C-alpha positions as semicolon CSV with decimal commas, in nm:
position;residue;x (nm);y (nm);z (nm)
1;M;-12,050;7,528;2,651
2;N;-12,306;7,809;2,707
3;G;-12,445;7,919;2,371
4;N;-12,535;8,263;2,509
5;K;-12,175;8,363;2,564
6;Q;-11,947;8,508;2,303
7;V;-11,676;8,276;2,175
8;A;-11,409;8,511;2,307
9;D;-11,558;8,501;2,656
10;V;-11,568;8,122;2,657
11;E;-11,211;8,101;2,531
12;G;-11,100;8,348;2,795
13;E;-11,266;8,147;3,071
14;A;-11,110;7,823;2,945
15;R;-10,760;7,971;2,931
16;M;-10,803;8,128;3,274
17;G;-10,919;7,792;3,404
18;L;-10,610;7,622;3,261
19;A;-10,389;7,883;3,425
20;L;-10,544;7,796;3,760
21;D;-10,569;7,421;3,700
22;P;-10,354;7,306;3,405
23;I;-10,463;6,942;3,438
24;D;-10,839;6,997;3,416
25;A;-10,937;6,811;3,099
26;R;-11,265;7,000;3,067
27;F;-11,088;7,323;2,976
28;F;-10,893;7,152;2,698
29;S;-11,220;7,011;2,562
30;S;-11,378;7,357;2,572
31;L;-11,089;7,498;2,368
32;A;-11,115;7,204;2,130
33;E;-11,485;7,276;2,073
34;L;-11,399;7,638;1,994
35;E;-11,137;7,531;1,740
36;K;-11,392;7,300;1,577
37;R;-11,630;7,594;1,542
38;K;-11,353;7,794;1,382
39;G;-11,297;7,510;1,137
40;D;-10,951;7,406;1,260
41;E;-11,000;7,029;1,293
42;V;-10,630;6,957;1,339
43;K;-10,591;7,188;1,638
44;A;-10,926;7,069;1,779
45;N;-10,817;6,704;1,763
46;L;-10,486;6,783;1,932
47;L;-10,670;6,956;2,216
48;F;-10,919;6,669;2,247
49;D;-10,627;6,424;2,257
50;T;-10,470;6,625;2,537
51;A;-10,798;6,623;2,730
52;H;-10,827;6,247;2,682
53;K;-10,471;6,185;2,802
54;I;-10,536;6,388;3,115
55;S;-10,873;6,223;3,185
56;R;-10,982;5,897;3,022
57;T;-11,343;5,975;3,113
58;E;-11,381;6,336;2,991
59;F;-11,709;6,329;2,800
60;H;-11,636;6,545;2,496
61;A;-11,290;6,394;2,455
62;L;-11,444;6,046;2,451
63;L;-11,696;6,158;2,189
64;N;-11,413;6,283;1,974
65;V;-11,223;5,954;2,005
66;I;-11,537;5,772;1,889
67;R;-11,581;6,009;1,595
68;I;-11,216;5,986;1,484
69;S;-11,216;5,607;1,525
70;V;-11,522;5,573;1,301
71;E;-11,373;5,805;1,040
72;R;-11,057;5,594;1,033
73;G;-11,246;5,264;1,021
74;S;-11,130;5,162;1,370
75;Y;-11,475;5,036;1,465
76;G;-11,360;4,811;1,746
77;K;-11,185;5,103;1,915
78;A;-11,500;5,311;1,875
79;V;-11,706;5,048;2,059
80;R;-11,452;5,015;2,341
81;T;-11,448;5,393;2,379
82;A;-11,828;5,397;2,388
83;D;-11,810;5,138;2,666
84;A;-11,582;5,366;2,868
85;L;-11,818;5,658;2,806
86;F;-12,134;5,474;2,914
87;R;-11,968;5,335;3,226
88;R;-11,875;5,688;3,335
89;W;-12,176;5,870;3,190
90;P;-12,470;5,623;3,196
91;E;-12,722;5,909;3,183
92;R;-12,601;5,995;2,831
93;F;-12,692;5,656;2,685
94;N;-13,025;5,754;2,529
95;E;-12,885;6,041;2,325
96;L;-12,601;5,826;2,187
97;A;-12,789;5,497;2,139
98;P;-12,868;5,570;1,769
99;V;-12,496;5,616;1,705
100;I;-12,415;5,279;1,861
101;G;-12,697;5,111;1,672
102;T;-12,556;5,234;1,343
103;L;-12,197;5,162;1,448
104;I;-12,254;4,793;1,521
105;T;-12,386;4,732;1,171
106;E;-12,012;4,717;1,095
107;E;-11,885;4,362;1,152
108;E;-11,574;4,466;1,347
109;A;-11,784;4,681;1,578
110;Y;-12,035;4,401;1,629
111;S;-11,761;4,148;1,711
112;T;-11,613;4,384;1,969
113;L;-11,954;4,451;2,119
114;L;-12,026;4,077;2,142
115;E;-11,696;4,019;2,321
116;L;-11,770;4,292;2,575
117;A;-12,138;4,200;2,608
118;G;-12,050;3,837;2,676
119;E;-11,858;3,952;2,983
120;G;-12,159;4,145;3,112
121;L;-12,177;4,509;3,006
122;P;-12,359;4,731;3,258
123;W;-12,542;4,900;2,968
124;R;-12,618;4,582;2,771
125;G;-12,982;4,564;2,876
126;R;-13,046;4,924;2,772
127;L;-12,883;4,859;2,436
128;M;-13,092;4,546;2,383
129;N;-13,408;4,740;2,465
130;Y;-13,314;5,018;2,223
131;L;-13,229;4,781;1,939
132;A;-13,545;4,577;1,995
133;E;-13,769;4,886;1,990
134;H;-13,652;5,000;1,646
135;D;-13,741;4,804;1,333
136;E;-13,412;4,884;1,159
137;F;-13,205;4,751;1,450
138;R;-13,423;4,457;1,563
139;P;-13,234;4,202;1,347
140;L;-12,915;4,307;1,530
141;A;-13,086;4,251;1,865
142;H;-13,201;3,909;1,740
143;R;-12,848;3,815;1,634
144;L;-12,693;3,943;1,957
145;L;-12,944;3,751;2,167
146;L;-12,859;3,422;1,995
147;D;-12,483;3,487;1,995
148;L;-12,494;3,546;2,371
149;S;-12,636;3,199;2,435
150;Q;-12,285;3,054;2,482
151;A;-12,137;3,361;2,650
152;Q;-11,993;3,383;2,999
153;V;-12,292;3,603;3,088
154;P;-12,583;3,485;2,867
155;A;-12,877;3,707;2,784
156;S;-13,110;3,764;3,077
157;S;-13,481;3,688;3,073
158;S;-13,560;4,059;3,045
159;E;-13,324;4,096;2,748
160;K;-13,485;3,799;2,574
161;A;-13,829;3,940;2,645
162;A;-13,733;4,281;2,502
163;V;-13,644;4,133;2,162
164;I;-13,934;3,887;2,152
165;N;-14,180;4,161;2,249
166;G;-14,032;4,384;1,979
167;Y;-14,127;4,132;1,713
168;W;-14,466;4,085;1,879
169;R;-14,548;4,458;1,876
170;Q;-14,451;4,463;1,509
171;G;-14,712;4,191;1,446
172;N;-14,441;3,944;1,349
173;Y;-14,576;3,665;1,569
174;A;-14,403;3,374;1,397
175;D;-14,056;3,531;1,431
176;A;-14,129;3,621;1,792
177;Y;-14,219;3,260;1,869
178;R;-13,922;3,114;1,680
179;L;-13,688;3,343;1,871
180;F;-13,849;3,237;2,198
181;L;-13,784;2,871;2,115
182;M;-13,426;2,937;2,002
183;S;-13,348;3,134;2,318
184;L;-13,449;2,855;2,558
185;N;-13,183;2,670;2,754
186;E;-13,163;2,291;2,751
187;A;-13,389;2,241;3,052
188;E;-13,649;2,482;2,914
189;R;-13,645;2,315;2,572
190;D;-13,766;1,993;2,738
191;L;-14,086;2,179;2,828
192;T;-14,177;2,295;2,478
193;G;-14,497;2,207;2,296
194;F;-14,798;2,391;2,159
195;V;-14,841;2,491;2,526
196;H;-14,506;2,565;2,688
197;N;-14,453;2,396;3,025
198;S;-14,792;2,226;3,005
199;G;-14,726;2,040;3,331
200;F;-14,634;2,353;3,532
201;S;-14,318;2,172;3,637
202;R;-14,139;2,486;3,752
203;A;-14,206;2,854;3,789
204;Q;-14,019;3,041;3,517
205;E;-13,960;3,408;3,461
206;P;-14,276;3,554;3,303
207;Q;-14,240;3,556;2,925
208;I;-14,486;3,614;2,648
209;F;-14,486;3,245;2,540
210;A;-14,464;3,098;2,890
211;W;-14,719;3,099;3,169
212;T;-14,799;3,436;3,322
213;Y;-14,965;3,420;3,661
214;R;-15,006;3,624;3,978
215;N;-15,204;3,635;4,299
216;T;-15,514;3,853;4,324
217;P;-15,724;3,957;4,626
218;E;-15,966;3,678;4,531
219;A;-15,727;3,388;4,463
220;D;-15,370;3,267;4,518
221;I;-15,187;3,071;4,252
222;R;-14,853;2,890;4,263
223;F;-14,664;2,617;4,079
224;S;-14,575;2,303;4,275
225;D;-14,350;2,003;4,213
226;A;-14,507;1,812;4,505
227;P;-14,618;1,450;4,456
228;P;-14,965;1,393;4,302
229;P;-15,230;1,515;4,345
230;Y;-15,064;1,840;4,448
231;N;-14,838;1,879;4,146
232;G;-14,905;2,156;3,896
233;A;-15,066;2,499;3,910
234;I;-15,253;2,525;4,239
235;L;-15,535;2,779;4,243
236;R;-15,673;2,854;4,590
237;F;-15,985;3,066;4,617
238;L;-16,008;3,295;4,920
239;D;-16,383;3,276;4,990
240;K;-16,451;3,599;4,802
241;P;-16,626;3,695;4,479
242;A;-16,365;3,596;4,220
243;R;-16,386;3,812;3,910
244;E;-16,013;3,809;3,849
245;V;-15,786;3,504;3,828
246;V;-15,460;3,538;3,639
247;L;-15,314;3,239;3,458
248;M;-15,247;3,278;3,088
249;Q;-15,010;3,207;2,802
250;T;-14,972;3,332;2,445
251;L;-14,978;3,066;2,173
252;V;-14,883;3,057;1,805
253;L;-15,075;2,764;1,658
254;P;-15,061;2,704;1,282
255;Q;-15,388;2,665;1,097
256;G;-15,553;2,332;1,175
257;R;-15,768;2,136;1,417
258;Y;-15,657;2,088;1,778
259;R;-15,759;1,927;2,104
260;L;-15,740;2,111;2,436
261;T;-15,690;1,863;2,722
262;V;-15,694;1,950;3,091
263;N;-15,606;1,715;3,377
264;A;-15,712;1,855;3,715
265;S;-15,798;1,773;4,076
266;A;-16,028;1,966;4,307
267;F;-16,062;1,990;4,684
268;N;-16,385;2,133;4,831
269;L;-16,415;2,351;4,523
270;K;-16,727;2,568;4,541
271;M;-16,808;2,807;4,257
272;P;-17,143;2,989;4,238
273;R;-17,048;3,087;3,884
274;E;-16,832;2,884;3,647
275;L;-16,455;2,857;3,601
276;F;-16,325;2,823;3,245
277;L;-16,012;2,763;3,045
278;I;-16,053;2,961;2,725
279;V;-15,851;2,960;2,403
280;S;-15,905;3,281;2,207
281;C;-15,781;3,426;1,882
282;G;-15,590;3,749;1,932
283;A;-15,658;3,922;1,600
284;P;-15,939;3,916;1,515
285;N;-16,055;3,875;1,874
286;R;-16,281;3,572;1,906
287;E;-16,320;3,271;2,133
288;L;-16,211;2,936;1,987
289;V;-16,293;2,695;2,269
290;R;-16,406;2,701;2,631
291;L;-16,364;2,419;2,884
292;T;-16,565;2,436;3,205
293;V;-16,388;2,321;3,522
294;P;-16,635;2,133;3,748
295;E;-16,666;2,206;4,119
296;G;-16,659;1,950;4,401
297;N;-16,394;1,694;4,499
298;Y;-16,215;1,478;4,241
299;R;-15,871;1,340;4,155
300;E;-15,695;1,376;3,820
301;S;-16,008;1,424;3,616
302;S;-15,958;1,471;3,241
303;L;-16,144;1,729;3,033
304;E;-16,106;1,785;2,661
305;S;-16,256;1,967;2,367
306;D;-16,161;2,015;2,001
307;F;-16,130;2,348;1,825
308;E;-16,031;2,492;1,490
309;V;-15,764;2,754;1,414
310;A;-15,809;2,945;1,089
311;D;-15,711;3,299;0,991
312;C;-15,565;3,351;1,337
313;P;-15,187;3,413;1,359
314;A;-15,175;3,426;1,741
315;Q;-15,389;3,298;2,026
316;S;-15,405;3,300;2,405
317;I;-15,508;3,044;2,663
318;R;-15,635;3,183;2,992
319;L;-15,829;3,104;3,306
320;A;-16,148;3,303;3,371
321;T;-16,454;3,292;3,593
322;G;-16,815;3,345;3,495
323;L;-16,864;3,618;3,755
324;V;-16,971;3,948;3,599
325;A;-17,102;4,153;3,893
326;E;-16,910;4,147;4,220
327;S;-17,148;4,025;4,490
328;W;-17,072;3,854;4,821
329;S;-17,347;3,609;4,735
330;Y;-17,104;3,462;4,480
331;R;-16,801;3,359;4,682
332;Y;-16,549;3,113;4,541
333;S;-16,372;2,875;4,781
334;G;-16,159;2,560;4,780
335;E;-15,872;2,456;4,555
336;V;-15,823;2,331;4,203
337;V;-15,493;2,184;4,086
338;F;-15,416;2,188;3,714
339;H;-15,174;1,900;3,661
340;D;-15,150;1,948;3,287
341;V;-15,298;2,182;3,028
342;S;-15,199;2,078;2,677
343;V;-15,291;2,136;2,314
344;T;-15,233;1,863;2,056
345;R;-15,322;1,808;1,694
346;A;-15,665;1,647;1,663
347;S;-15,633;1,344;1,435
348;V;-15,902;1,216;1,201
349;D;-15,961;0,918;1,433
350;Q;-16,005;1,152;1,731
351;N;-16,257;1,358;1,539
352;R;-16,464;1,047;1,463
353;S;-16,463;0,925;1,823
């Protein structure tokens, strides 16, 4: 409805429109909006009902059904109507998301949403993102994520990541990590440890607590299930100065003493500057341990070093080179295969040895 027009003009246009097309639901909704402005809720609701009967997807009529349903405590109906609205009008999701967030705090509304979401709502991902981004709704996103684990259409990797990242941005690292563990499927749970998927047994969707990796102009990286010694994360340098290699994972290690152990093989590995695996504290930012990967040719060589975690709620483990300035005099070539990168508790006996 154009706010610059007089009410009488709008009403006249709506009635003229109905005279020309008596089954156009938009004109009934326009008249209903006018009656609402006049304060006649009864007449407005009757006109909205008429619009809704003519067209089950008329926007303002659907909004009115949601409003009336909430007022009457019919929260399940309100959610189903919202579903119809978002399927027809997906571009209106953002403006109505706060309403849905508040609505599903009611148990009946949440149960209805879970039923629909388990079948695969087209707007489920957007809802999960919205809930996860707002502190007051994040517990609902958490609950929905877990409840969808047994659904016909379980939560996607991106939906899981949205909620986990929401906790992470909030600085709630422990809850983010617990939710990550709880959201894993049976096969993924077999890979858990202080380092998730320490043996690089399969390439998973990138997640904050799983390995993140990508190719760069200087180096290719891939995960392989081939027989030894080609099983693991294979890093192939492209005979270029290698300032950037991307293999990392976020960790949440409780306070204590740990041992970083790396099992690797190398094939014609030449590095004019070093290659490291580094465990760092995220906040405050400081390095906890650094393991240097040797160059040359070797099979399943084991490297290890102990480190201490204190006053450090979250950490990262990453691969890095010692190259600071990019010069063609410092070209990296050959391959290194990381068969296993693990973190374990360092026992008293280990510390003495």
